[in-house]
Backbone and ligand atoms as CSV (ligand in chain L), in Angstrom:
chain,resi,resn,atom,element,x,y,z
A,1,MET,N,N,0.836,-1.203,0.000
A,1,MET,CA,C,0.000,0.000,0.000
A,1,MET,C,C,0.875,1.259,0.000
A,2,GLU,N,N,0.437,2.252,-0.754
A,2,GLU,CA,C,1.182,3.513,-0.809
A,2,GLU,C,C,1.155,4.199,0.556
A,3,THR,N,N,2.285,4.734,1.001
A,3,THR,CA,C,2.265,5.397,2.311
A,3,THR,C,C,1.689,6.802,2.180
A,4,GLN,N,N,0.997,7.231,3.206
A,4,GLN,CA,C,0.355,8.539,3.206
A,4,GLN,C,C,1.203,9.526,3.984
A,5,PRO,N,N,1.601,10.649,3.392
A,5,PRO,CA,C,2.441,11.623,4.088
A,5,PRO,C,C,1.828,12.079,5.419
A,6,LEU,N,N,0.509,12.163,5.441
A,6,LEU,CA,C,-0.189,12.602,6.654
A,6,LEU,C,C,0.186,11.714,7.842
A,7,HIS,N,N,0.135,10.412,7.633
A,7,HIS,CA,C,0.411,9.458,8.711
A,7,HIS,C,C,1.912,9.315,8.971
A,8,ASP,N,N,2.712,9.553,7.932
A,8,ASP,CA,C,4.169,9.470,8.094
A,8,ASP,C,C,4.700,10.521,9.069
A,9,ASP,N,N,3.968,11.598,9.241
A,9,ASP,CA,C,4.420,12.678,10.131
A,9,ASP,C,C,4.195,12.350,11.611
A,10,MET,N,N,3.572,11.200,11.881
A,10,MET,CA,C,3.263,10.839,13.272
A,10,MET,C,C,4.396,10.047,13.918
A,11,GLU,N,N,4.739,10.449,15.130
A,11,GLU,CA,C,5.723,9.707,15.929
A,11,GLU,C,C,5.047,8.471,16.529
A,12,GLN,N,N,3.818,8.697,16.990
A,12,GLN,CA,C,3.111,7.660,17.751
A,12,GLN,C,C,1.611,7.936,17.761
A,13,VAL,N,N,0.831,6.866,17.728
A,13,VAL,CA,C,-0.621,7.029,17.908
A,13,VAL,C,C,-0.900,6.960,19.403
A,14,LEU,N,N,-1.520,7.997,19.921
A,14,LEU,CA,C,-1.779,8.058,21.366
A,14,LEU,C,C,-3.131,7.418,21.706
A,15,PHE,N,N,-4.157,7.788,20.950
A,15,PHE,CA,C,-5.485,7.194,21.142
A,15,PHE,C,C,-6.048,6.797,19.785
A,16,SER,N,N,-6.380,5.516,19.645
A,16,SER,CA,C,-6.904,5.010,18.375
A,16,SER,C,C,-8.373,5.415,18.230
A,17,THR,N,N,-8.885,5.265,17.014
A,17,THR,CA,C,-10.294,5.558,16.741
A,17,THR,C,C,-11.197,4.750,17.676
A,18,GLU,N,N,-10.859,3.482,17.893
A,18,GLU,CA,C,-11.681,2.611,18.742
A,18,GLU,C,C,-11.655,3.092,20.199
A,19,GLN,N,N,-10.481,3.446,20.680
A,19,GLN,CA,C,-10.374,3.933,22.071
A,19,GLN,C,C,-11.192,5.218,22.248
A,20,ILE,N,N,-11.139,6.083,21.240
A,20,ILE,CA,C,-11.868,7.359,21.313
A,20,ILE,C,C,-13.373,7.097,21.364
A,21,GLN,N,N,-13.848,6.212,20.494
A,21,GLN,CA,C,-15.290,5.927,20.447
A,21,GLN,C,C,-15.783,5.332,21.767
A,22,GLU,N,N,-14.985,4.441,22.322
A,22,GLU,CA,C,-15.346,3.794,23.580
A,22,GLU,C,C,-15.457,4.819,24.713
A,23,ARG,N,N,-14.498,5.724,24.753
A,23,ARG,CA,C,-14.490,6.741,25.820
A,23,ARG,C,C,-15.671,7.703,25.660
A,24,ILE,N,N,-15.971,8.065,24.422
A,24,ILE,CA,C,-17.067,9.011,24.179
A,24,ILE,C,C,-18.414,8.378,24.529
A,25,THR,N,N,-18.553,7.097,24.282
A,25,THR,CA,C,-19.793,6.411,24.661
A,25,THR,C,C,-19.990,6.518,26.176
A,26,ALA,N,N,-18.913,6.308,26.942
A,26,ALA,CA,C,-18.994,6.392,28.412
A,26,ALA,C,C,-19.297,7.826,28.857
A,27,LEU,N,N,-18.669,8.797,28.211
A,27,LEU,CA,C,-18.945,10.204,28.548
A,27,LEU,C,C,-20.406,10.534,28.281
A,28,GLY,N,N,-20.929,10.002,27.175
A,28,GLY,CA,C,-22.316,10.250,26.791
A,28,GLY,C,C,-23.291,9.756,27.853
A,29,VAL,N,N,-23.017,8.597,28.414
A,29,VAL,CA,C,-23.875,8.017,29.452
A,29,VAL,C,C,-23.874,8.926,30.689
A,30,GLN,N,N,-22.682,9.362,31.067
A,30,GLN,CA,C,-22.519,10.225,32.250
A,30,GLN,C,C,-23.270,11.556,32.065
A,31,ILE,N,N,-23.105,12.161,30.906
A,31,ILE,CA,C,-23.748,13.458,30.634
A,31,ILE,C,C,-25.262,13.292,30.563
A,32,ARG,N,N,-25.710,12.226,29.948
A,32,ARG,CA,C,-27.150,11.973,29.835
A,32,ARG,C,C,-27.775,11.859,31.228
A,33,GLN,N,N,-27.089,11.142,32.129
A,33,GLN,CA,C,-27.607,10.990,33.498
A,33,GLN,C,C,-27.641,12.333,34.219
A,34,ASP,N,N,-26.564,13.105,34.099
A,34,ASP,CA,C,-26.475,14.389,34.807
A,34,ASP,C,C,-27.478,15.417,34.294
A,35,TYR,N,N,-27.855,15.306,33.037
A,35,TYR,CA,C,-28.771,16.292,32.455
A,35,TYR,C,C,-30.199,15.751,32.311
A,36,ALA,N,N,-30.527,14.720,33.049
A,36,ALA,CA,C,-31.886,14.174,32.984
A,36,ALA,C,C,-32.888,15.261,33.373
A,37,GLY,N,N,-33.875,15.500,32.555
A,37,GLY,CA,C,-34.895,16.512,32.842
A,37,GLY,C,C,-34.481,17.915,32.442
A,38,LYS,N,N,-33.243,18.095,32.020
A,38,LYS,CA,C,-32.783,19.414,31.551
A,38,LYS,C,C,-32.462,19.277,30.061
A,39,GLU,N,N,-32.477,20.388,29.369
A,39,GLU,CA,C,-32.106,20.328,27.952
A,39,GLU,C,C,-30.781,21.056,27.776
A,40,PRO,N,N,-29.664,20.324,27.674
A,40,PRO,CA,C,-28.383,21.021,27.559
A,40,PRO,C,C,-28.257,21.786,26.237
A,41,HIS,N,N,-27.578,22.923,26.319
A,41,HIS,CA,C,-27.283,23.730,25.135
A,41,HIS,C,C,-25.777,23.617,24.924
A,42,LEU,N,N,-25.383,22.880,23.916
A,42,LEU,CA,C,-23.961,22.591,23.727
A,42,LEU,C,C,-23.269,23.709,22.943
A,43,VAL,N,N,-22.382,24.416,23.633
A,43,VAL,CA,C,-21.622,25.498,22.998
A,43,VAL,C,C,-20.256,24.934,22.614
A,44,THR,N,N,-20.080,24.707,21.341
A,44,THR,CA,C,-18.878,24.052,20.829
A,44,THR,C,C,-17.844,25.086,20.405
A,45,ILE,N,N,-16.620,24.894,20.895
A,45,ILE,CA,C,-15.544,25.839,20.562
A,45,ILE,C,C,-14.886,25.396,19.252
A,46,LEU,N,N,-14.943,26.282,18.267
A,46,LEU,CA,C,-14.343,25.994,16.951
A,46,LEU,C,C,-12.834,26.182,16.988
A,47,LYS,N,N,-12.057,25.502,16.096
A,47,LYS,CA,C,-12.554,24.509,15.173
A,47,LYS,C,C,-12.252,23.103,15.666
A,48,GLY,N,N,-11.355,23.008,16.650
A,48,GLY,CA,C,-10.813,21.711,17.046
A,48,GLY,C,C,-11.819,20.713,17.595
A,49,SER,N,N,-12.985,21.208,18.062
A,49,SER,CA,C,-13.956,20.312,18.711
A,49,SER,C,C,-14.947,19.679,17.741
A,50,ILE,N,N,-14.795,19.919,16.454
A,50,ILE,CA,C,-15.801,19.448,15.491
A,50,ILE,C,C,-15.963,17.912,15.478
A,51,PRO,N,N,-14.892,17.128,15.346
A,51,PRO,CA,C,-15.095,15.674,15.388
A,51,PRO,C,C,-15.667,15.212,16.732
A,52,PHE,N,N,-15.203,15.853,17.815
A,52,PHE,CA,C,-15.662,15.481,19.158
A,52,PHE,C,C,-17.157,15.743,19.312
A,53,ILE,N,N,-17.623,16.922,18.934
A,53,ILE,CA,C,-19.053,17.215,19.097
A,53,ILE,C,C,-19.889,16.303,18.194
A,54,ALA,N,N,-19.375,16.014,17.004
A,54,ALA,CA,C,-20.134,15.151,16.083
A,54,ALA,C,C,-20.372,13.781,16.715
A,55,ASP,N,N,-19.372,13.257,17.403
A,55,ASP,CA,C,-19.525,11.948,18.048
A,55,ASP,C,C,-20.254,12.063,19.380
A,56,LEU,N,N,-19.905,13.102,20.160
A,56,LEU,CA,C,-20.489,13.241,21.502
A,56,LEU,C,C,-22.008,13.462,21.439
A,57,MET,N,N,-22.446,14.343,20.543
A,57,MET,CA,C,-23.885,14.662,20.505
A,57,MET,C,C,-24.722,13.421,20.198
A,58,ARG,N,N,-24.145,12.488,19.447
A,58,ARG,CA,C,-24.895,11.259,19.137
A,58,ARG,C,C,-24.806,10.246,20.268
A,59,ALA,N,N,-23.895,10.499,21.217
A,59,ALA,CA,C,-23.755,9.588,22.367
A,59,ALA,C,C,-24.582,10.074,23.565
A,60,VAL,N,N,-25.065,11.328,23.500
A,60,VAL,CA,C,-25.882,11.880,24.590
A,60,VAL,C,C,-27.330,11.878,24.115
A,61,ASP,N,N,-28.071,10.907,24.612
A,61,ASP,CA,C,-29.399,10.647,24.079
A,61,ASP,C,C,-30.485,11.416,24.831
A,62,VAL,N,N,-30.392,12.759,24.839
A,62,VAL,CA,C,-31.441,13.596,25.438
A,62,VAL,C,C,-31.704,14.763,24.476
A,63,PRO,N,N,-32.878,15.421,24.607
A,63,PRO,CA,C,-33.112,16.590,23.759
A,63,PRO,C,C,-32.042,17.646,24.046
A,64,MET,N,N,-31.465,18.232,23.041
A,64,MET,CA,C,-30.416,19.229,23.235
A,64,MET,C,C,-30.407,20.216,22.079
A,65,THR,N,N,-29.720,21.331,22.288
A,65,THR,CA,C,-29.529,22.298,21.206
A,65,THR,C,C,-28.034,22.560,21.071
A,66,LEU,N,N,-27.660,23.165,19.958
A,66,LEU,CA,C,-26.250,23.269,19.600
A,66,LEU,C,C,-25.920,24.662,19.066
A,67,ASP,N,N,-24.768,25.180,19.471
A,67,ASP,CA,C,-24.282,26.444,18.896
A,67,ASP,C,C,-22.757,26.394,18.853
A,68,PHE,N,N,-22.164,27.345,18.152
A,68,PHE,CA,C,-20.709,27.354,17.972
A,68,PHE,C,C,-20.120,28.715,18.332
A,69,LEU,N,N,-18.964,28.655,18.996
A,69,LEU,CA,C,-18.242,29.877,19.352
A,69,LEU,C,C,-16.836,29.747,18.768
A,70,GLY,N,N,-16.417,30.757,18.041
A,70,GLY,CA,C,-15.072,30.714,17.451
A,70,GLY,C,C,-14.087,31.500,18.293
A,71,VAL,N,N,-13.013,30.852,18.720
A,71,VAL,CA,C,-11.944,31.555,19.447
A,71,VAL,C,C,-10.601,31.123,18.876
A,72,SER,N,N,-9.634,31.997,18.998
A,72,SER,CA,C,-8.315,31.675,18.463
A,72,SER,C,C,-7.249,32.185,19.422
A,73,SER,N,N,-6.272,31.320,19.721
A,73,SER,CA,C,-5.196,31.767,20.617
A,73,SER,C,C,-3.840,31.187,20.243
A,74,TYR,N,N,-3.831,30.205,19.345
A,74,TYR,CA,C,-2.574,29.510,19.060
A,74,TYR,C,C,-1.949,29.907,17.727
A,75,ALA,N,N,-0.614,29.929,17.724
A,75,ALA,CA,C,0.157,30.083,16.496
A,75,ALA,C,C,1.205,28.984,16.539
A,76,GLY,N,N,1.143,28.012,15.634
A,76,GLY,CA,C,2.071,26.870,15.674
A,76,GLY,C,C,1.808,26.031,16.906
A,77,THR,N,N,2.859,25.728,17.686
A,77,THR,CA,C,2.678,24.894,18.881
A,77,THR,C,C,2.621,25.739,20.144
A,78,GLN,N,N,2.601,27.038,20.011
A,78,GLN,CA,C,2.629,27.924,21.180
A,78,GLN,C,C,1.354,28.742,21.298
A,79,SER,N,N,0.877,28.901,22.526
A,79,SER,CA,C,-0.248,29.783,22.767
A,79,SER,C,C,0.252,31.221,22.618
A,80,SER,N,N,-0.519,32.042,21.918
A,80,SER,CA,C,-0.109,33.436,21.740
A,80,SER,C,C,-0.321,34.218,23.037
A,81,GLY,N,N,-1.075,33.638,23.966
A,81,GLY,CA,C,-1.359,34.318,25.231
A,81,GLY,C,C,-2.513,35.301,25.105
A,82,GLU,N,N,-3.044,35.420,23.913
A,82,GLU,CA,C,-4.119,36.373,23.681
A,82,GLU,C,C,-5.276,35.653,23.002
A,83,VAL,N,N,-6.454,35.712,23.607
A,83,VAL,CA,C,-7.592,35.002,23.039
A,83,VAL,C,C,-8.468,35.988,22.276
A,84,ARG,N,N,-8.866,35.609,21.079
A,84,ARG,CA,C,-9.708,36.460,20.240
A,84,ARG,C,C,-10.993,35.728,19.910
A,85,LEU,N,N,-12.101,36.459,19.891
A,85,LEU,CA,C,-13.366,35.872,19.464
A,85,LEU,C,C,-13.443,35.993,17.942
A,86,THR,N,N,-13.581,34.850,17.247
A,86,THR,CA,C,-13.628,34.906,15.782
A,86,THR,C,C,-15.039,34.655,15.258
A,87,LYS,N,N,-15.899,34.064,16.104
A,87,LYS,CA,C,-17.311,33.889,15.723
A,87,LYS,C,C,-18.150,33.854,16.981
A,88,ASP,N,N,-19.169,34.713,17.052
A,88,ASP,CA,C,-20.027,34.728,18.245
A,88,ASP,C,C,-21.142,33.686,18.110
A,89,LEU,N,N,-21.822,33.443,19.228
A,89,LEU,CA,C,-22.952,32.505,19.221
A,89,LEU,C,C,-24.081,33.053,18.356
A,90,ASP,N,N,-24.889,32.160,17.820
A,90,ASP,CA,C,-26.065,32.591,17.056
A,90,ASP,C,C,-27.223,32.918,18.000
A,91,ASP,N,N,-27.300,32.152,19.122
A,91,ASP,CA,C,-28.474,32.265,19.987
A,91,ASP,C,C,-28.138,32.794,21.378
A,92,ASP,N,N,-29.163,33.365,22.004
A,92,ASP,CA,C,-29.096,33.864,23.368
A,92,ASP,C,C,-28.975,32.661,24.322
A,93,ILE,N,N,-28.166,32.761,25.363
A,93,ILE,CA,C,-28.041,31.622,26.290
A,93,ILE,C,C,-28.631,31.928,27.675
A,94,GLU,N,N,-29.286,33.063,27.821
A,94,GLU,CA,C,-29.875,33.419,29.118
A,94,GLU,C,C,-30.855,32.324,29.563
A,95,GLY,N,N,-30.650,31.826,30.789
A,95,GLY,CA,C,-31.535,30.806,31.351
A,95,GLY,C,C,-31.294,29.390,30.818
A,96,ARG,N,N,-30.300,29.208,29.955
A,96,ARG,CA,C,-30.046,27.882,29.367
A,96,ARG,C,C,-29.002,27.117,30.181
A,97,HIS,N,N,-29.053,25.796,30.074
A,97,HIS,CA,C,-28.042,24.941,30.706
A,97,HIS,C,C,-26.924,24.698,29.688
A,98,VAL,N,N,-25.894,25.531,29.790
A,98,VAL,CA,C,-24.822,25.507,28.791
A,98,VAL,C,C,-23.772,24.445,29.128
A,99,LEU,N,N,-23.440,23.649,28.134
A,99,LEU,CA,C,-22.330,22.710,28.260
A,99,LEU,C,C,-21.302,23.093,27.190
A,100,VAL,N,N,-20.160,23.615,27.657
A,100,VAL,CA,C,-19.100,24.042,26.739
A,100,VAL,C,C,-18.331,22.801,26.282
A,101,VAL,N,N,-18.122,22.688,24.983
A,101,VAL,CA,C,-17.424,21.524,24.413
A,101,VAL,C,C,-16.075,21.985,23.860
A,102,GLU,N,N,-14.998,21.531,24.512
A,102,GLU,CA,C,-13.631,21.927,24.140
A,102,GLU,C,C,-12.863,20.736,23.575
A,103,ASP,N,N,-11.855,21.024,22.756
A,103,ASP,CA,C,-10.998,19.944,22.246
A,103,ASP,C,C,-9.919,19.587,23.263
A,104,ILE,N,N,-9.238,20.609,23.788
A,104,ILE,CA,C,-8.153,20.351,24.736
A,104,ILE,C,C,-7.968,21.564,25.648
A,105,ILE,N,N,-7.687,21.307,26.916
A,105,ILE,CA,C,-7.342,22.395,27.839
A,105,ILE,C,C,-5.866,22.254,28.168
A,106,ASP,N,N,-5.112,23.300,27.868
A,106,ASP,CA,C,-3.671,23.293,28.139
A,106,ASP,C,C,-3.397,24.323,29.244
A,107,THR,N,N,-3.109,25.563,28.881
A,107,THR,CA,C,-2.879,26.592,29.910
A,107,THR,C,C,-4.186,26.952,30.626
A,108,GLY,N,N,-5.304,26.766,29.943
A,108,GLY,CA,C,-6.604,27.124,30.520
A,108,GLY,C,C,-7.034,28.535,30.151
A,109,LEU,N,N,-6.174,29.223,29.421
A,109,LEU,CA,C,-6.435,30.613,29.030
A,109,LEU,C,C,-7.689,30.745,28.160
A,110,THR,N,N,-7.795,29.862,27.170
A,110,THR,CA,C,-8.943,29.916,26.255
A,110,THR,C,C,-10.240,29.683,27.016
A,111,LEU,N,N,-10.245,28.650,27.854
A,111,LEU,CA,C,-11.454,28.312,28.588
A,111,LEU,C,C,-11.832,29.413,29.585
A,112,SER,N,N,-10.839,30.004,30.258
A,112,SER,CA,C,-11.124,31.106,31.200
A,112,SER,C,C,-11.819,32.239,30.459
A,113,TYR,N,N,-11.298,32.561,29.293
A,113,TYR,CA,C,-11.876,33.639,28.493
A,113,TYR,C,C,-13.317,33.288,28.102
A,114,VAL,N,N,-13.499,32.057,27.626
A,114,VAL,CA,C,-14.822,31.619,27.174
A,114,VAL,C,C,-15.823,31.649,28.337
A,115,LEU,N,N,-15.417,31.118,29.498
A,115,LEU,CA,C,-16.332,31.058,30.645
A,115,LEU,C,C,-16.708,32.456,31.127
A,116,ARG,N,N,-15.717,33.344,31.172
A,116,ARG,CA,C,-15.991,34.733,31.575
A,116,ARG,C,C,-17.012,35.351,30.630
A,117,ASN,N,N,-16.775,35.153,29.358
A,117,ASN,CA,C,-17.639,35.718,28.332
A,117,ASN,C,C,-19.062,35.154,28.437
A,118,LEU,N,N,-19.187,33.832,28.608
A,118,LEU,CA,C,-20.512,33.203,28.631
A,118,LEU,C,C,-21.289,33.551,29.896
A,119,ARG,N,N,-20.584,33.618,31.029
A,119,ARG,CA,C,-21.286,33.875,32.303
A,119,ARG,C,C,-21.929,35.260,32.330
A,120,GLN,N,N,-21.362,36.194,31.579
A,120,GLN,CA,C,-21.961,37.538,31.509
A,120,GLN,C,C,-23.334,37.502,30.845
A,121,ARG,N,N,-23.622,36.413,30.139
A,121,ARG,CA,C,-24.892,36.331,29.406
A,121,ARG,C,C,-25.995,35.632,30.209
A,122,MET,N,N,-25.719,35.414,31.514
A,122,MET,CA,C,-26.707,34.892,32.460
A,122,MET,C,C,-27.317,33.526,32.109
A,123,PRO,N,N,-26.495,32.516,31.820
A,123,PRO,CA,C,-27.054,31.175,31.620
A,123,PRO,C,C,-27.521,30.586,32.953
A,124,ALA,N,N,-28.398,29.577,32.943
A,124,ALA,CA,C,-28.861,28.941,34.187
A,124,ALA,C,C,-27.706,28.164,34.816
A,125,SER,N,N,-26.880,27.524,33.999
A,125,SER,CA,C,-25.708,26.790,34.490
A,125,SER,C,C,-24.679,26.690,33.366
A,126,VAL,N,N,-23.416,26.504,33.768
A,126,VAL,CA,C,-22.349,26.302,32.771
A,126,VAL,C,C,-21.462,25.163,33.246
A,127,LYS,N,N,-21.323,24.146,32.403
A,127,LYS,CA,C,-20.367,23.074,32.664
A,127,LYS,C,C,-19.479,22.929,31.440
A,128,VAL,N,N,-18.390,22.164,31.631
A,128,VAL,CA,C,-17.419,22.019,30.544
A,128,VAL,C,C,-17.108,20.554,30.305
A,129,VAL,N,N,-17.118,20.159,29.034
A,129,VAL,CA,C,-16.610,18.832,28.666
A,129,VAL,C,C,-15.446,19.066,27.705
A,130,THR,N,N,-14.308,18.440,28.007
A,130,THR,CA,C,-13.159,18.549,27.116
A,130,THR,C,C,-12.737,17.161,26.652
A,131,PHE,N,N,-12.363,17.074,25.395
A,131,PHE,CA,C,-11.902,15.791,24.861
A,131,PHE,C,C,-10.575,15.410,25.520
A,132,LEU,N,N,-9.626,16.358,25.562
A,132,LEU,CA,C,-8.330,16.093,26.188
A,132,LEU,C,C,-8.032,17.126,27.266
A,133,ASP,N,N,-7.288,16.699,28.263
A,133,ASP,CA,C,-6.862,17.613,29.334
A,133,ASP,C,C,-5.364,17.443,29.530
A,134,LYS,N,N,-4.648,18.586,29.513
A,134,LYS,CA,C,-3.199,18.579,29.711
A,134,LYS,C,C,-2.903,19.387,30.971
A,135,PRO,N,N,-3.152,18.831,32.184
A,135,PRO,CA,C,-3.046,19.645,33.411
A,135,PRO,C,C,-1.650,20.198,33.660
A,136,SER,N,N,-0.615,19.575,33.086
A,136,SER,CA,C,0.760,20.049,33.327
A,136,SER,C,C,0.986,21.448,32.754
A,137,GLY,N,N,0.177,21.855,31.780
A,137,GLY,CA,C,0.383,23.162,31.147
A,137,GLY,C,C,-0.387,24.283,31.811
A,138,ARG,N,N,-1.145,23.946,32.850
A,138,ARG,CA,C,-2.103,24.886,33.423
A,138,ARG,C,C,-1.473,26.095,34.118
A,139,GLY,N,N,-1.941,27.299,33.738
A,139,GLY,CA,C,-1.491,28.517,34.408
A,139,GLY,C,C,-2.582,29.072,35.304
A,140,THR,N,N,-3.818,28.593,35.096
A,140,THR,CA,C,-4.937,29.097,35.888
A,140,THR,C,C,-5.607,27.910,36.582
A,141,GLN,N,N,-6.346,28.199,37.644
A,141,GLN,CA,C,-7.054,27.130,38.363
A,141,GLN,C,C,-8.381,26.883,37.686
A,142,ILE,N,N,-8.373,26.041,36.679
A,142,ILE,CA,C,-9.603,25.783,35.949
A,142,ILE,C,C,-9.669,24.309,35.593
A,143,GLU,N,N,-10.832,23.719,35.816
A,143,GLU,CA,C,-10.994,22.279,35.551
A,143,GLU,C,C,-12.264,22.049,34.741
A,144,ALA,N,N,-12.258,21.005,33.928
A,144,ALA,CA,C,-13.465,20.631,33.200
A,144,ALA,C,C,-14.313,19.719,34.084
A,145,ASP,N,N,-15.620,19.682,33.840
A,145,ASP,CA,C,-16.509,18.781,34.585
A,145,ASP,C,C,-16.435,17.364,34.038
A,146,TYR,N,N,-16.165,17.255,32.740
A,146,TYR,CA,C,-16.032,15.947,32.091
A,146,TYR,C,C,-14.774,15.959,31.224
A,147,VAL,N,N,-13.962,14.908,31.344
A,147,VAL,CA,C,-12.703,14.818,30.584
A,147,VAL,C,C,-12.670,13.493,29.828
A,148,GLY,N,N,-12.359,13.571,28.528
A,148,GLY,CA,C,-12.193,12.354,27.735
A,148,GLY,C,C,-10.948,11.601,28.170
A,149,PHE,N,N,-9.796,12.218,27.913
A,149,PHE,CA,C,-8.513,11.629,28.300
A,149,PHE,C,C,-7.612,12.703,28.904
A,150,THR,N,N,-6.857,12.319,29.931
A,150,THR,CA,C,-5.837,13.208,30.494
A,150,THR,C,C,-4.497,12.787,29.897
A,151,ILE,N,N,-3.749,13.769,29.386
A,151,ILE,CA,C,-2.454,13.453,28.780
A,151,ILE,C,C,-1.350,14.224,29.508
A,152,PRO,N,N,-0.094,13.732,29.447
A,152,PRO,CA,C,0.981,14.459,30.136
A,152,PRO,C,C,1.294,15.783,29.437
A,153,GLY,N,N,2.423,15.938,28.822
A,153,GLY,CA,C,2.708,17.195,28.105
A,153,GLY,C,C,2.738,16.924,26.622
A,154,GLY,N,N,3.517,17.675,25.902
A,154,GLY,CA,C,3.709,17.418,24.474
A,154,GLY,C,C,2.601,17.974,23.623
A,155,PHE,N,N,2.853,18.022,22.344
A,155,PHE,CA,C,1.886,18.580,21.404
A,155,PHE,C,C,1.255,17.453,20.605
A,156,VAL,N,N,-0.061,17.382,20.633
A,156,VAL,CA,C,-0.764,16.294,19.941
A,156,VAL,C,C,-1.623,16.848,18.805
A,157,VAL,N,N,-1.865,16.012,17.819
A,157,VAL,CA,C,-2.700,16.414,16.685
A,157,VAL,C,C,-3.691,15.295,16.352
A,158,GLY,N,N,-4.648,15.637,15.509
A,158,GLY,CA,C,-5.615,14.646,15.038
A,158,GLY,C,C,-6.942,14.730,15.759
A,159,TYR,N,N,-7.960,14.113,15.187
A,159,TYR,CA,C,-9.311,14.134,15.733
A,159,TYR,C,C,-9.709,15.585,16.072
A,160,GLY,N,N,-9.456,16.476,15.136
A,160,GLY,CA,C,-9.825,17.889,15.286
A,160,GLY,C,C,-8.675,18.794,15.661
A,161,LEU,N,N,-7.683,18.243,16.352
A,161,LEU,CA,C,-6.567,19.075,16.821
A,161,LEU,C,C,-5.563,19.313,15.689
A,162,ASP,N,N,-5.090,20.533,15.593
A,162,ASP,CA,C,-4.231,20.888,14.460
A,162,ASP,C,C,-2.833,21.313,14.872
A,163,TRP,N,N,-1.957,21.301,13.882
A,163,TRP,CA,C,-0.715,22.058,13.962
A,163,TRP,C,C,-0.729,22.920,12.711
A,164,ASN,N,N,-0.748,24.238,12.893
A,164,ASN,CA,C,-0.870,25.173,11.763
A,164,ASN,C,C,-2.003,24.779,10.818
A,165,GLN,N,N,-3.130,24.446,11.403
A,165,GLN,CA,C,-4.383,24.109,10.687
A,165,GLN,C,C,-4.343,22.738,9.995
A,166,ARG,N,N,-3.252,21.990,10.125
A,166,ARG,CA,C,-3.176,20.672,9.477
A,166,ARG,C,C,-3.427,19.551,10.490
A,167,TYR,N,N,-3.684,18.374,9.981
A,167,TYR,CA,C,-3.843,17.121,10.735
A,167,TYR,C,C,-5.184,16.979,11.451
A,168,ARG,N,N,-6.087,17.954,11.285
A,168,ARG,CA,C,-7.383,17.859,11.971
A,168,ARG,C,C,-8.157,16.631,11.517
A,169,ASN,N,N,-7.898,16.184,10.281
A,169,ASN,CA,C,-8.686,15.090,9.703
A,169,ASN,C,C,-8.173,13.700,10.074
A,170,LEU,N,N,-7.130,13.602,10.882
A,170,LEU,CA,C,-6.694,12.273,11.325
A,170,LEU,C,C,-7.781,11.653,12.195
A,171,PRO,N,N,-8.116,10.374,12.000
A,171,PRO,CA,C,-9.184,9.762,12.794
A,171,PRO,C,C,-8.721,9.300,14.182
A,172,TYR,N,N,-7.460,9.576,14.519
A,172,TYR,CA,C,-6.909,9.213,15.832
A,172,TYR,C,C,-6.136,10.405,16.384
A,173,VAL,N,N,-5.683,10.308,17.636
A,173,VAL,CA,C,-4.823,11.358,18.216
A,173,VAL,C,C,-3.396,10.853,18.184
A,174,GLY,N,N,-2.511,11.669,17.642
A,174,GLY,CA,C,-1.116,11.252,17.539
A,174,GLY,C,C,-0.155,12.324,18.001
A,175,ILE,N,N,1.078,11.878,18.225
A,175,ILE,CA,C,2.152,12.814,18.555
A,175,ILE,C,C,2.931,13.059,17.268
A,176,LEU,N,N,3.090,14.316,16.961
A,176,LEU,CA,C,3.769,14.723,15.739
A,176,LEU,C,C,5.274,14.529,15.895
A,177,LYS,N,N,5.936,14.071,14.814
A,177,LYS,CA,C,7.397,13.964,14.864
A,177,LYS,C,C,7.977,15.358,15.080
A,178,ARG,N,N,8.975,15.417,15.921
A,178,ARG,CA,C,9.555,16.703,16.277
A,178,ARG,C,C,10.063,17.467,15.056
A,179,GLU,N,N,10.659,16.721,14.100
A,179,GLU,CA,C,11.241,17.426,12.942
A,179,GLU,C,C,10.171,18.100,12.077
A,180,VAL,N,N,8.912,17.675,12.235
A,180,VAL,CA,C,7.852,18.290,11.430
A,180,VAL,C,C,7.655,19.747,11.847
A,181,TYR,N,N,7.683,19.989,13.165
A,181,TYR,CA,C,7.449,21.372,13.588
A,181,TYR,C,C,8.726,22.106,13.999
A,182,ALA,N,N,9.790,21.360,14.307
A,182,ALA,CA,C,11.033,22.034,14.711
A,182,ALA,C,C,11.998,22.203,13.541
A,183,GLY,N,N,11.690,21.577,12.386
A,183,GLY,CA,C,12.593,21.662,11.236
A,183,GLY,C,C,13.706,20.633,11.365
A,184,PRO,N,N,14.581,20.462,10.322
A,184,PRO,CA,C,15.584,19.398,10.312
A,184,PRO,C,C,16.768,19.664,11.251
A,185,PHE,N,N,16.964,20.906,11.720
A,185,PHE,CA,C,18.151,21.192,12.541
A,185,PHE,C,C,17.841,21.401,14.007
L,1,LIG,P1,P,-5.126,26.805,26.270
L,1,LIG,O1,O,-5.732,28.154,26.067
L,1,LIG,O2,O,-3.633,26.886,26.461
L,1,LIG,O3,O,-5.785,25.981,27.327
L,1,LIG,O4,O,-5.247,26.028,24.914
L,1,LIG,C1,C,-6.455,25.641,24.385
L,1,LIG,C2,C,-6.404,25.619,22.884
L,1,LIG,O5,O,-5.059,25.505,22.406
L,1,LIG,C3,C,-7.102,24.400,22.365
L,1,LIG,O6,O,-8.448,24.673,22.136
L,1,LIG,C4,C,-6.317,24.063,21.119
L,1,LIG,O7,O,-6.844,24.755,20.017
L,1,LIG,C5,C,-4.918,24.553,21.386
L,1,LIG,N1,N,-4.002,23.477,21.880
L,1,LIG,C6,C,-3.474,23.321,23.110
L,1,LIG,N2,N,-2.680,22.245,23.179
L,1,LIG,C7,C,-2.710,21.681,21.952
L,1,LIG,C8,C,-2.114,20.493,21.385
L,1,LIG,O8,O,-1.382,19.718,22.015
L,1,LIG,N3,N,-2.406,20.269,20.075
L,1,LIG,C9,C,-3.213,21.057,19.324
L,1,LIG,N4,N,-3.805,22.161,19.816
L,1,LIG,C10,C,-3.561,22.469,21.110
């Protein structure tokens, strides 16, 4: 079989497609139980959370609504330290049970910004589900209510996560070869 450059750039597969699906099914059960009798409003953070929300929403078997918030803070493998809103919500969240859907929490800067912004809009409740959690990178005291996988450090790509907008389409989470982002020297 012809080798694919996309996969050749991976040092290691961290979580396979099967492992991801299994974990999301379990998260779905937990969220469904916690939101029994409530209708969660899932606020998905673009763009990295797209594969996660697509799978998660089908694993949470309760009536729900969906919206998207665009934020940007990264350049390459480094957080710029500055969070920008690139797309606002379509709908009002006042009185709604908001569940923020994140791809990964590293420093926590993006999530702090998002939570501050959303709480000003007077939702009934706000919780957070993140696909990945990297607590070693944390600069702020912020935790998600639901976590897919906790990872140590390092930069990961795939299943929505990018490096310079690439690799989002990988069906698994992988560690990028160092020479891909650090260059040959
Ligand atoms: P934080 O603001 O440092 O918590 O970073 C959150 C955002 O940074 C995520 O939503 C991702 O877009 C990006 N990010 C952080 N770590 C990684 C990584 O290992 N791979 C890809 N993107 C990452």
